[in-house]
A tleap script that builds the chain and sets N, CA, C and O, in Angstrom:
source leaprc.protein.ff14SB
mol = sequence {
  NMET LEU VAL GLY ILE ALA GLN GLY THR LEU
  VAL ARG GLN PRO ASP GLU GLY ALA ALA ALA
  HIE LEU PHE GLN LEU LEU MET PRO VAL GLN
  LEU VAL LEU ILE ALA TRP PHE ALA GLY SER
  TRP LEU PRO ASN ARG PRO CYS SER ALA ALA
  LEU VAL LEU ALA LEU GLN GLY MET GLY PHE
  LEU ALA VAL LEU ALA ILE VAL TYR PHE ARG
  HIE CLEU
}
set mol.1.N position { -16.746 33.654 -42.955 }
set mol.1.CA position { -16.441 32.404 -43.571 }
set mol.1.C position { -16.895 31.239 -42.685 }
set mol.1.O position { -17.424 30.239 -43.169 }
set mol.2.N position { -16.678 31.393 -41.393 }
set mol.2.CA position { -17.093 30.330 -40.482 }
set mol.2.C position { -18.602 30.160 -40.482 }
set mol.2.O position { -19.094 29.036 -40.390 }
set mol.3.N position { -19.340 31.249 -40.582 }
set mol.3.CA position { -20.802 31.166 -40.633 }
set mol.3.C position { -21.231 30.451 -41.903 }
set mol.3.O position { -22.148 29.631 -41.874 }
set mol.4.N position { -20.572 30.758 -43.023 }
set mol.4.CA position { -20.894 30.096 -44.286 }
set mol.4.C position { -20.637 28.603 -44.228 }
set mol.4.O position { -21.414 27.811 -44.763 }
set mol.5.N position { -19.550 28.218 -43.580 }
set mol.5.CA position { -19.254 26.797 -43.424 }
set mol.5.C position { -20.289 26.129 -42.528 }
set mol.5.O position { -20.759 25.033 -42.830 }
set mol.6.N position { -20.642 26.783 -41.431 }
set mol.6.CA position { -21.603 26.205 -40.488 }
set mol.6.C position { -22.984 26.053 -41.120 }
set mol.6.O position { -23.683 25.076 -40.850 }
set mol.7.N position { -23.380 27.004 -41.953 }
set mol.7.CA position { -24.698 26.940 -42.585 }
set mol.7.C position { -24.702 26.088 -43.848 }
set mol.7.O position { -25.763 25.749 -44.372 }
set mol.8.N position { -23.520 25.746 -44.331 }
set mol.8.CA position { -23.435 24.975 -45.565 }
set mol.8.C position { -23.725 25.784 -46.799 }
set mol.8.O position { -24.094 25.223 -47.830 }
set mol.9.N position { -23.566 27.100 -46.721 }
set mol.9.CA position { -23.863 27.972 -47.860 }
set mol.9.C position { -22.603 28.477 -48.548 }
set mol.9.O position { -22.677 29.365 -49.397 }
set mol.10.N position { -21.463 27.929 -48.198 }
set mol.10.CA position { -20.207 28.375 -48.783 }
set mol.10.C position { -20.012 27.668 -50.119 }
set mol.10.O position { -19.511 26.544 -50.170 }
set mol.11.N position { -20.408 28.331 -51.193 }
set mol.11.CA position { -20.276 27.773 -52.543 }
set mol.11.C position { -19.539 28.772 -53.417 }
set mol.11.O position { -19.453 29.956 -53.090 }
set mol.12.N position { -19.015 28.294 -54.515 }
set mol.12.CA position { -18.301 29.170 -55.443 }
set mol.12.C position { -19.295 30.144 -56.079 }
set mol.12.O position { -20.331 29.742 -56.609 }
set mol.13.N position { -18.958 31.416 -56.014 }
set mol.13.CA position { -19.795 32.464 -56.575 }
set mol.13.C position { -19.297 32.833 -57.967 }
set mol.13.O position { -18.108 32.692 -58.251 }
set mol.14.N position { -20.183 33.300 -58.839 }
set mol.14.CA position { -19.729 33.773 -60.149 }
set mol.14.C position { -18.884 35.027 -59.987 }
set mol.14.O position { -19.013 35.750 -59.000 }
set mol.15.N position { -18.027 35.277 -60.954 }
set mol.15.CA position { -17.157 36.440 -60.904 }
set mol.15.C position { -17.997 37.719 -60.876 }
set mol.15.O position { -18.957 37.855 -61.634 }
set mol.16.N position { -17.630 38.645 -60.003 }
set mol.16.CA position { -18.405 39.872 -59.824 }
set mol.16.C position { -18.025 40.960 -60.814 }
set mol.16.O position { -18.756 41.940 -60.956 }
set mol.17.N position { -16.915 40.815 -61.492 }
set mol.17.CA position { -16.527 41.796 -62.497 }
set mol.17.C position { -15.422 42.719 -62.011 }
set mol.17.O position { -15.016 42.687 -60.849 }
set mol.18.N position { -14.953 43.540 -62.934 }
set mol.18.CA position { -13.826 44.426 -62.664 }
set mol.18.C position { -14.166 45.489 -61.620 }
set mol.18.O position { -13.320 45.838 -60.797 }
set mol.19.N position { -15.383 46.001 -61.647 }
set mol.19.CA position { -15.760 47.056 -60.699 }
set mol.19.C position { -15.686 46.551 -59.261 }
set mol.19.O position { -15.215 47.267 -58.377 }
set mol.20.N position { -16.140 45.347 -59.023 }
set mol.20.CA position { -16.092 44.789 -57.667 }
set mol.20.C position { -14.651 44.553 -57.227 }
set mol.20.O position { -14.310 44.781 -56.067 }
set mol.21.N position { -13.812 44.101 -58.143 }
set mol.21.CA position { -12.415 43.872 -57.802 }
set mol.21.C position { -11.701 45.186 -57.494 }
set mol.21.O position { -10.902 45.255 -56.560 }
set mol.22.N position { -11.985 46.224 -58.274 }
set mol.22.CA position { -11.392 47.529 -57.992 }
set mol.22.C position { -11.852 48.059 -56.639 }
set mol.22.O position { -11.056 48.620 -55.886 }
set mol.23.N position { -13.133 47.882 -56.329 }
set mol.23.CA position { -13.655 48.298 -55.037 }
set mol.23.C position { -12.909 47.596 -53.909 }
set mol.23.O position { -12.518 48.229 -52.929 }
set mol.24.N position { -12.714 46.291 -54.051 }
set mol.24.CA position { -12.045 45.506 -53.016 }
set mol.24.C position { -10.588 45.917 -52.860 }
set mol.24.O position { -10.040 45.809 -51.763 }
set mol.25.N position { -9.958 46.377 -53.909 }
set mol.25.CA position { -8.570 46.826 -53.820 }
set mol.25.C position { -8.456 48.258 -53.296 }
set mol.25.O position { -7.542 48.568 -52.532 }
set mol.26.N position { -9.365 49.117 -53.699 }
set mol.26.CA position { -9.244 50.533 -53.355 }
set mol.26.C position { -9.718 50.881 -51.948 }
set mol.26.O position { -9.240 51.859 -51.374 }
set mol.27.N position { -10.637 50.117 -51.376 }
set mol.27.CA position { -11.095 50.432 -50.027 }
set mol.27.C position { -9.974 50.320 -48.987 }
set mol.27.O position { -9.836 51.230 -48.169 }
set mol.28.N position { -9.173 49.258 -48.975 }
set mol.28.CA position { -8.055 49.229 -48.008 }
set mol.28.C position { -7.021 50.320 -48.277 }
set mol.28.O position { -6.429 50.853 -47.338 }
set mol.29.N position { -6.798 50.655 -49.544 }
set mol.29.CA position { -5.865 51.737 -49.870 }
set mol.29.C position { -6.386 53.054 -49.303 }
set mol.29.O position { -5.616 53.864 -48.787 }
set mol.30.N position { -7.691 53.260 -49.401 }
set mol.30.CA position { -8.287 54.474 -48.853 }
set mol.30.C position { -8.084 54.546 -47.339 }
set mol.30.O position { -7.815 55.623 -46.806 }
set mol.31.N position { -8.206 53.426 -46.645 }
set mol.31.CA position { -7.993 53.422 -45.195 }
set mol.31.C position { -6.552 53.804 -44.842 }
set mol.31.O position { -6.318 54.522 -43.870 }
set mol.32.N position { -5.600 53.326 -45.626 }
set mol.32.CA position { -4.200 53.689 -45.391 }
set mol.32.C position { -3.992 55.183 -45.618 }
set mol.32.O position { -3.298 55.836 -44.840 }
set mol.33.N position { -4.582 55.722 -46.668 }
set mol.33.CA position { -4.449 57.156 -46.937 }
set mol.33.C position { -5.120 57.999 -45.852 }
set mol.33.O position { -4.607 59.057 -45.487 }
set mol.34.N position { -6.237 57.549 -45.345 }
set mol.34.CA position { -6.911 58.270 -44.259 }
set mol.34.C position { -6.037 58.260 -43.006 }
set mol.34.O position { -5.919 59.275 -42.319 }
set mol.35.N position { -5.429 57.122 -42.712 }
set mol.35.CA position { -4.544 57.042 -41.542 }
set mol.35.C position { -3.334 57.960 -41.711 }
set mol.35.O position { -2.923 58.625 -40.760 }
set mol.36.N position { -2.766 58.000 -42.905 }
set mol.36.CA position { -1.635 58.902 -43.166 }
set mol.36.C position { -2.070 60.362 -43.002 }
set mol.36.O position { -1.358 61.154 -42.386 }
set mol.37.N position { -3.226 60.717 -43.547 }
set mol.37.CA position { -3.742 62.077 -43.417 }
set mol.37.C position { -3.939 62.437 -41.945 }
set mol.37.O position { -3.554 63.521 -41.506 }
set mol.38.N position { -4.541 61.521 -41.193 }
set mol.38.CA position { -4.791 61.788 -39.770 }
set mol.38.C position { -3.481 61.984 -39.020 }
set mol.38.O position { -3.377 62.880 -38.182 }
set mol.39.N position { -2.492 61.167 -39.308 }
set mol.39.CA position { -1.213 61.297 -38.614 }
set mol.39.C position { -0.465 62.557 -38.947 }
set mol.39.O position { 0.247 63.096 -38.100 }
set mol.40.N position { -0.610 63.045 -40.174 }
set mol.40.CA position { 0.146 64.227 -40.559 }
set mol.40.C position { -0.597 65.538 -40.310 }
set mol.40.O position { 0.045 66.559 -40.064 }
set mol.41.N position { -1.916 65.543 -40.366 }
set mol.41.CA position { -2.663 66.786 -40.231 }
set mol.41.C position { -3.283 67.016 -38.857 }
set mol.41.O position { -3.437 68.168 -38.449 }
set mol.42.N position { -3.637 65.983 -38.144 }
set mol.42.CA position { -4.256 66.193 -36.833 }
set mol.42.C position { -3.376 66.976 -35.861 }
set mol.42.O position { -3.893 67.841 -35.155 }
set mol.43.N position { -2.077 66.713 -35.794 }
set mol.43.CA position { -1.264 67.506 -34.865 }
set mol.43.C position { -1.162 68.986 -35.261 }
set mol.43.O position { -1.057 69.851 -34.391 }
set mol.44.N position { -1.192 69.281 -36.563 }
set mol.44.CA position { -0.999 70.661 -37.023 }
set mol.44.C position { -2.287 71.469 -37.060 }
set mol.44.O position { -2.317 72.601 -36.578 }
set mol.45.N position { -3.345 70.910 -37.622 }
set mol.45.CA position { -4.615 71.619 -37.767 }
set mol.45.C position { -5.750 70.702 -37.320 }
set mol.45.O position { -6.444 70.137 -38.165 }
set mol.46.N position { -5.956 70.541 -36.019 }
set mol.46.CA position { -6.914 69.544 -35.533 }
set mol.46.C position { -8.362 69.789 -35.957 }
set mol.46.O position { -9.077 68.835 -36.261 }
set mol.47.N position { -8.806 71.033 -35.984 }
set mol.47.CA position { -10.215 71.287 -36.333 }
set mol.47.C position { -10.497 70.967 -37.795 }
set mol.47.O position { -11.467 70.279 -38.112 }
set mol.48.N position { -9.650 71.466 -38.677 }
set mol.48.CA position { -9.841 71.198 -40.107 }
set mol.48.C position { -9.691 69.716 -40.415 }
set mol.48.O position { -10.465 69.157 -41.192 }
set mol.49.N position { -8.700 69.083 -39.808 }
set mol.49.CA position { -8.466 67.662 -40.061 }
set mol.49.C position { -9.621 66.819 -39.535 }
set mol.49.O position { -10.010 65.843 -40.176 }
set mol.50.N position { -10.170 67.173 -38.391 }
set mol.50.CA position { -11.295 66.419 -37.837 }
set mol.50.C position { -12.516 66.513 -38.757 }
set mol.50.O position { -13.250 65.537 -38.916 }
set mol.51.N position { -12.732 67.677 -39.359 }
set mol.51.CA position { -13.843 67.840 -40.294 }
set mol.51.C position { -13.648 66.951 -41.520 }
set mol.51.O position { -14.580 66.273 -41.951 }
set mol.52.N position { -12.449 66.953 -42.077 }
set mol.52.CA position { -12.168 66.120 -43.249 }
set mol.52.C position { -12.298 64.643 -42.889 }
set mol.52.O position { -12.847 63.866 -43.670 }
set mol.53.N position { -11.808 64.249 -41.733 }
set mol.53.CA position { -11.909 62.849 -41.317 }
set mol.53.C position { -13.363 62.438 -41.090 }
set mol.53.O position { -13.743 61.307 -41.393 }
set mol.54.N position { -14.168 63.342 -40.565 }
set mol.54.CA position { -15.591 63.040 -40.390 }
set mol.54.C position { -16.269 62.839 -41.741 }
set mol.54.O position { -17.085 61.930 -41.892 }
set mol.55.N position { -15.944 63.671 -42.716 }
set mol.55.CA position { -16.507 63.516 -44.055 }
set mol.55.C position { -16.037 62.207 -44.696 }
set mol.55.O position { -16.820 61.517 -45.349 }
set mol.56.N position { -14.773 61.872 -44.511 }
set mol.56.CA position { -14.258 60.609 -45.042 }
set mol.56.C position { -14.974 59.426 -44.389 }
set mol.56.O position { -15.320 58.457 -45.063 }
set mol.57.N position { -15.190 59.508 -43.095 }
set mol.57.CA position { -15.886 58.437 -42.383 }
set mol.57.C position { -17.317 58.263 -42.881 }
set mol.57.O position { -17.786 57.139 -43.060 }
set mol.58.N position { -18.005 59.379 -43.104 }
set mol.58.CA position { -19.370 59.290 -43.625 }
set mol.58.C position { -19.390 58.713 -45.034 }
set mol.58.O position { -20.279 57.934 -45.377 }
set mol.59.N position { -18.417 59.092 -45.847 }
set mol.59.CA position { -18.329 58.526 -47.193 }
set mol.59.C position { -18.059 57.035 -47.161 }
set mol.59.O position { -18.643 56.275 -47.934 }
set mol.60.N position { -17.177 56.615 -46.269 }
set mol.60.CA position { -16.857 55.197 -46.127 }
set mol.60.C position { -18.091 54.407 -45.688 }
set mol.60.O position { -18.369 53.333 -46.222 }
set mol.61.N position { -18.822 54.939 -44.720 }
set mol.61.CA position { -20.036 54.267 -44.261 }
set mol.61.C position { -21.114 54.233 -45.343 }
set mol.61.O position { -21.871 53.267 -45.439 }
set mol.62.N position { -21.184 55.288 -46.156 }
set mol.62.CA position { -22.165 55.313 -47.241 }
set mol.62.C position { -21.867 54.227 -48.269 }
set mol.62.O position { -22.784 53.566 -48.758 }
set mol.63.N position { -20.593 54.040 -48.598 }
set mol.63.CA position { -20.224 52.998 -49.556 }
set mol.63.C position { -20.526 51.622 -48.985 }
set mol.63.O position { -21.045 50.759 -49.693 }
set mol.64.N position { -20.208 51.409 -47.718 }
set mol.64.CA position { -20.498 50.120 -47.099 }
set mol.64.C position { -22.006 49.863 -47.030 }
set mol.64.O position { -22.451 48.726 -47.189 }
set mol.65.N position { -22.781 50.911 -46.796 }
set mol.65.CA position { -24.239 50.761 -46.746 }
set mol.65.C position { -24.785 50.377 -48.116 }
set mol.65.O position { -25.698 49.556 -48.212 }
set mol.66.N position { -24.237 50.958 -49.165 }
set mol.66.CA position { -24.686 50.619 -50.528 }
set mol.66.C position { -24.416 49.144 -50.799 }
set mol.66.O position { -25.279 48.433 -51.314 }
set mol.67.N position { -23.230 48.693 -50.456 }
set mol.67.CA position { -22.879 47.285 -50.676 }
set mol.67.C position { -23.796 46.383 -49.846 }
set mol.67.O position { -24.272 45.359 -50.336 }
set mol.68.N position { -24.038 46.761 -48.607 }
set mol.68.CA position { -24.889 45.937 -47.725 }
set mol.68.C position { -26.316 45.839 -48.278 }
set mol.68.O position { -26.863 44.742 -48.396 }
set mol.69.N position { -26.908 46.972 -48.610 }
set mol.69.CA position { -28.306 46.959 -49.041 }
set mol.69.C position { -28.472 46.381 -50.440 }
set mol.69.O position { -29.565 45.932 -50.783 }
set mol.70.N position { -27.435 46.377 -51.249 }
set mol.70.CA position { -27.513 45.757 -52.562 }
set mol.70.C position { -27.566 44.249 -52.475 }
set mol.70.O position { -28.100 43.590 -53.366 }
set mol.71.N position { -27.014 43.697 -51.405 }
set mol.71.CA position { -26.954 42.249 -51.265 }
set mol.71.C position { -28.041 41.691 -50.356 }
set mol.71.O position { -27.958 40.533 -49.949 }
set mol.72.N position { -29.042 42.472 -50.031 }
set mol.72.CA position { -30.154 41.962 -49.223 }
set mol.72.C position { -31.091 41.112 -50.017 }
set mol.72.O position { -32.076 40.609 -49.478 }
savepdb mol mol.pdb
quit
């Protein structure tokens, strides 16, 4: 936000639609669920939990990459 203010490019954007709003709501929820999973499964089954967490991390990065490259 500070960069947008400094560059003078902070203007009202058109509504992105329901899909974008759902994405913005579900990504933080996913982070909370991942943290809960890590807290409950890592102490009991560290190898299996680490594999699942690695897959979740790759999925999260893939979604962020899609959003980044779509807005280039």
